[in-house]
Residue frames relative to the residue before (quaternion, step in Angstrom):
aa qw qx qy qz dx dy dz
M 1.0000 0.0000 0.0000 0.0000 0.00 0.00 0.00
R 0.6158 0.5686 -0.3413 0.4254 3.58 1.04 -0.79
S 0.6708 0.4961 -0.2986 0.4634 3.58 0.91 -0.91
A 0.6394 0.5205 -0.3290 0.4604 3.59 0.97 -0.80
W 0.6453 0.5136 -0.3212 0.4655 3.59 0.98 -0.83
R 0.6726 0.4967 -0.2986 0.4602 3.58 0.83 -1.00
F 0.6305 0.5309 -0.3279 0.4616 3.57 1.03 -0.79
A 0.6626 0.5096 -0.3065 0.4554 3.60 0.90 -0.91
V 0.6579 0.4947 -0.3104 0.4754 3.59 0.92 -0.88
L 0.6851 0.4847 -0.2842 0.4635 3.58 0.87 -0.94
A 0.6424 0.5243 -0.3323 0.4495 3.60 0.94 -0.83
A 0.6646 0.4861 -0.3049 0.4785 3.59 0.90 -0.87
F 0.6489 0.5249 -0.3062 0.4579 3.56 0.97 -0.89
F 0.6903 0.4753 -0.2798 0.4683 3.59 0.87 -0.95
F 0.6048 0.5458 -0.3562 0.4576 3.58 1.05 -0.72
W 0.6885 0.4742 -0.2698 0.4778 3.57 0.95 -0.93
V 0.7796 0.3666 -0.2003 0.4665 3.58 0.44 -1.23
G 0.6595 0.4936 -0.3096 0.4750 3.58 0.98 -0.80
G 0.6406 0.5222 -0.3183 0.4643 3.56 1.01 -0.81
F 0.6451 0.5148 -0.3089 0.4725 3.55 0.98 -0.88
T 0.6661 0.5129 -0.3002 0.4507 3.57 0.90 -0.96
F 0.6752 0.4832 -0.2943 0.4733 3.58 0.86 -0.94
Y 0.6545 0.5245 -0.3211 0.4398 3.57 0.88 -0.90
T 0.7260 0.4377 -0.2609 0.4619 3.59 0.80 -0.99
A 0.7193 0.4592 -0.2594 0.4521 3.59 0.99 -0.76
V 0.7973 0.2917 -0.1333 0.5113 3.59 1.03 -0.73
V 0.7493 0.4339 -0.2461 0.4356 3.58 0.58 -1.14
V 0.6696 0.5135 -0.3215 0.4297 3.61 0.80 -0.93
P 0.6844 0.4645 -0.3277 0.4565 3.66 0.76 -0.82
I 0.6589 0.4926 -0.3187 0.4707 3.61 0.96 -0.79
G 0.6608 0.5097 -0.3048 0.4589 3.57 0.91 -0.89
T 0.6442 0.5146 -0.3183 0.4678 3.58 1.00 -0.80
E 0.6448 0.5222 -0.3165 0.4598 3.57 1.01 -0.82
L 0.7428 0.4268 -0.2232 0.4651 3.58 0.91 -0.92
L 0.8132 0.2917 -0.1106 0.4913 3.58 0.96 -0.93
G 0.4922 -0.6225 0.4539 0.4052 3.57 1.22 -0.32
R 0.6947 -0.5038 0.3230 0.3990 3.53 -1.27 0.41
D 0.6943 0.4687 -0.2927 0.4612 3.60 0.84 -0.90
G 0.6420 0.5270 -0.3279 0.4501 3.59 0.95 -0.83
Q 0.6557 0.4884 -0.3012 0.4908 3.57 0.96 -0.88
G 0.6146 0.5798 -0.3406 0.4124 3.57 1.03 -0.77
F 0.6761 0.4828 -0.3033 0.4667 3.58 0.99 -0.73
I 0.5941 0.5075 -0.3654 0.5059 3.59 1.19 -0.42
T 0.6475 0.5301 -0.3108 0.4507 3.56 0.92 -0.95
R 0.5716 0.6050 -0.3697 0.4130 3.59 1.04 -0.75
D 0.7327 0.4082 -0.2352 0.4911 3.58 0.85 -0.94
V 0.6443 0.5295 -0.3295 0.4427 3.58 0.98 -0.80
T 0.6800 0.4992 -0.3124 0.4368 3.60 0.88 -0.86
R 0.5335 0.5810 -0.4208 0.4480 3.61 1.14 -0.35
R 0.7023 0.4590 -0.2613 0.4773 3.56 0.92 -0.93
I 0.6171 0.5246 -0.3472 0.4726 3.60 1.05 -0.69
N 0.6601 0.5012 -0.3092 0.4663 3.58 0.96 -0.82
L 0.6279 0.5113 -0.3303 0.4849 3.59 1.07 -0.67
A 0.6369 0.5147 -0.3213 0.4756 3.60 0.98 -0.84
A 0.6231 0.5320 -0.3346 0.4656 3.59 1.05 -0.73
A 0.6549 0.5146 -0.3184 0.4526 3.59 0.91 -0.88
V 0.6511 0.4973 -0.3166 0.4779 3.61 0.96 -0.82
S 0.6751 0.4973 -0.2952 0.4580 3.58 0.86 -0.95
L 0.6634 0.4971 -0.3092 0.4659 3.59 0.92 -0.85
T 0.6096 0.5379 -0.3478 0.4671 3.59 1.10 -0.63
L 0.6737 0.4764 -0.2937 0.4826 3.59 0.93 -0.87
L 0.6386 0.5164 -0.3264 0.4680 3.59 1.01 -0.77
F 0.6145 0.5389 -0.3394 0.4655 3.57 1.09 -0.70
A 0.6577 0.4917 -0.3072 0.4810 3.58 0.91 -0.91
D 0.6409 0.5401 -0.3231 0.4396 3.57 0.99 -0.81
L 0.5813 0.5786 -0.3751 0.4320 3.60 1.09 -0.60
F 0.7003 0.4683 -0.2657 0.4687 3.58 1.08 -0.70
V 0.7502 0.3995 -0.2242 0.4768 3.58 1.05 -0.65
T 0.6256 0.5001 -0.3410 0.4922 3.56 1.28 0.08
S 0.3570 -0.7473 0.5186 0.2127 3.55 -0.67 1.06
G 0.8345 0.2238 -0.1640 0.4761 3.52 -1.19 0.59
T 0.2150 0.7961 -0.5368 0.1782 3.59 1.08 0.66
P 0.3719 -0.7410 0.5055 0.2390 3.61 -0.63 1.03
R 0.6197 -0.5594 0.4060 0.3717 3.54 -1.18 0.61
A 0.5758 0.6002 -0.3811 0.4036 3.58 1.08 -0.64
R 0.6475 0.5103 -0.3293 0.4602 3.61 0.98 -0.76
W 0.6239 0.5207 -0.3348 0.4769 3.58 1.04 -0.76
G 0.6761 0.5057 -0.2908 0.4501 3.55 0.88 -0.96
L 0.6574 0.4998 -0.3051 0.4742 3.56 0.98 -0.86
W 0.6303 0.5204 -0.3407 0.4646 3.59 1.00 -0.77
L 0.6512 0.5056 -0.3183 0.4679 3.60 0.92 -0.85
F 0.6517 0.5177 -0.3082 0.4608 3.56 0.95 -0.89
M 0.6826 0.4827 -0.2926 0.4641 3.60 0.84 -0.98
T 0.6489 0.5115 -0.3161 0.4663 3.58 1.04 -0.76
A 0.6326 0.5087 -0.3316 0.4808 3.60 0.99 -0.79
C 0.6195 0.5269 -0.3349 0.4758 3.59 1.02 -0.80
Q 0.6801 0.5067 -0.3029 0.4346 3.57 0.87 -0.94
V 0.6122 0.5293 -0.3495 0.4722 3.58 1.01 -0.74
A 0.6637 0.4939 -0.2952 0.4779 3.58 0.94 -0.92
L 0.6495 0.5227 -0.3201 0.4500 3.60 1.00 -0.80
F 0.6137 0.5232 -0.3530 0.4743 3.61 1.03 -0.68
W 0.6636 0.4965 -0.3027 0.4707 3.59 0.93 -0.91
L 0.6777 0.4994 -0.2933 0.4531 3.58 0.85 -0.97
H 0.6173 0.5455 -0.3503 0.4457 3.58 1.01 -0.76
A 0.6612 0.4905 -0.3049 0.4787 3.58 0.92 -0.87
H 0.6386 0.5269 -0.3171 0.4627 3.57 1.01 -0.82
L 0.6726 0.4810 -0.2896 0.4820 3.59 0.93 -0.87
D 0.6254 0.5620 -0.3284 0.4303 3.55 1.01 -0.86
A 0.6252 0.5546 -0.3323 0.4371 3.58 1.08 -0.71
H 0.6441 0.5184 -0.3140 0.4667 3.59 1.24 -0.39
L 0.6626 0.5243 -0.2952 0.4460 3.58 1.24 -0.31
D 0.1900 -0.7506 0.6235 0.1085 3.54 -1.09 0.80
P 0.2739 -0.8098 0.4959 0.1526 3.60 -0.12 1.28
A 0.6030 0.5818 -0.3667 0.4043 3.60 1.08 -0.62
T 0.7917 0.2675 -0.1372 0.5319 3.59 0.99 -0.82
H 0.3361 -0.7528 0.4828 0.2955 3.58 1.34 -0.12
S 0.4907 0.6309 -0.4483 0.4002 3.52 0.91 1.00
I 0.3909 -0.6970 0.5571 0.2260 3.53 -1.34 0.35
R 0.2741 -0.7428 0.5914 0.1527 3.54 -0.85 1.05
E 0.8339 0.1112 -0.1010 0.5311 3.58 -1.08 0.68
R 0.0810 -0.8733 0.4801 0.0186 3.54 0.86 1.08
P 0.6763 0.4808 -0.3370 0.4449 3.70 0.74 -0.83
S 0.6547 0.5010 -0.3087 0.4745 3.59 0.97 -0.84
F 0.6214 0.5506 -0.3364 0.4445 3.57 0.97 -0.87
Y 0.7263 0.4481 -0.2623 0.4504 3.59 0.75 -1.01
Q 0.5850 0.5432 -0.3818 0.4658 3.61 1.13 -0.45
W 0.6937 0.4489 -0.2722 0.4932 3.58 0.89 -0.93
H 0.6147 0.5522 -0.3482 0.4428 3.58 1.06 -0.71
R 0.6181 0.5371 -0.3386 0.4635 3.58 1.04 -0.76
V 0.6331 0.5110 -0.3235 0.4831 3.62 1.00 -0.81
Y 0.6374 0.5406 -0.3130 0.4510 3.57 0.97 -0.92
L 0.6810 0.4891 -0.2903 0.4612 3.59 0.89 -0.94
W 0.6669 0.4916 -0.3081 0.4676 3.60 0.92 -0.83
L 0.6375 0.5192 -0.3326 0.4619 3.58 1.00 -0.77
H 0.6286 0.5149 -0.3253 0.4837 3.58 1.02 -0.78
T 0.6569 0.5302 -0.3119 0.4359 3.57 0.94 -0.86
V 0.6949 0.4418 -0.2939 0.4854 3.62 0.85 -0.84
Q 0.6047 0.5299 -0.3594 0.4737 3.60 1.10 -0.57
W 0.6320 0.5347 -0.3196 0.4611 3.59 1.00 -0.84
A 0.6541 0.4991 -0.3116 0.4752 3.61 0.94 -0.87
A 0.6460 0.5034 -0.3156 0.4792 3.60 0.99 -0.79
A 0.6271 0.5352 -0.3334 0.4574 3.59 1.06 -0.71
L 0.6560 0.4961 -0.3208 0.4698 3.60 0.96 -0.77
L 0.6382 0.5038 -0.3233 0.4841 3.58 1.02 -0.72
T 0.6170 0.5397 -0.3307 0.4676 3.57 1.06 -0.76
L 0.6397 0.5207 -0.3217 0.4650 3.57 0.94 -0.88
W 0.6512 0.5137 -0.3184 0.4590 3.58 0.88 -0.90
L 0.6793 0.4738 -0.2959 0.4760 3.61 0.86 -0.89
W 0.6447 0.5293 -0.3214 0.4482 3.59 1.00 -0.83
L 0.6834 0.4681 -0.2873 0.4810 3.58 0.90 -0.89
R 0.6337 0.5434 -0.3227 0.4462 3.57 1.02 -0.79
A 0.6740 0.4918 -0.2844 0.4722 3.56 1.09 -0.79
G 0.3990 -0.7505 0.4516 0.2713 3.57 1.18 -0.38
G 0.4167 -0.7379 0.4542 0.2749 3.58 1.25 0.07
T 0.1882 0.8107 -0.5339 0.1495 3.59 1.05 0.69
P 0.3842 -0.7485 0.4838 0.2410 3.60 -0.65 1.04
A 0.4952 -0.6198 0.5207 0.3154 3.52 -1.20 0.65
E 0.6870 -0.4507 0.3486 0.4510 3.58 -1.23 0.25
G 0.8461 0.0532 -0.0782 0.5246 3.55 -0.68 1.12
G 0.4257 0.7467 -0.4330 0.2717 3.61 1.27 0.07
R 0.8111 0.1033 -0.0484 0.5737 3.59 0.97 -0.74
């Protein structure tokens, strides 16, 4: 049961963080080259909805793992709280950015405001991603040892 749990947590985590990493490092530059910044932006609009959903699922599993893993260091709790706070802000920012987009014309309303908020969105994703990598390192280092009766 322990291995199945660890696999589920890792699979969700990798789907989220790995998907985000691949998308930002590979898909966005290629899409921007082929479709232009605005065209890629409308693809990103839909993809980030799914990335944010994957983050919510992964953070939920990581939260449960904090309870079933013995000797969980405070750093993991703190990182989970930080990543979750980032995710709440990212959901809000995504909706705020979405309000600037006109899907019918594939145009951006209030372009300067959009790009200011978009910059905040990107930086927030970046610090959340760094916290996720640190979380992975701590999680693997701890070995995911189950608490008494935890798994």
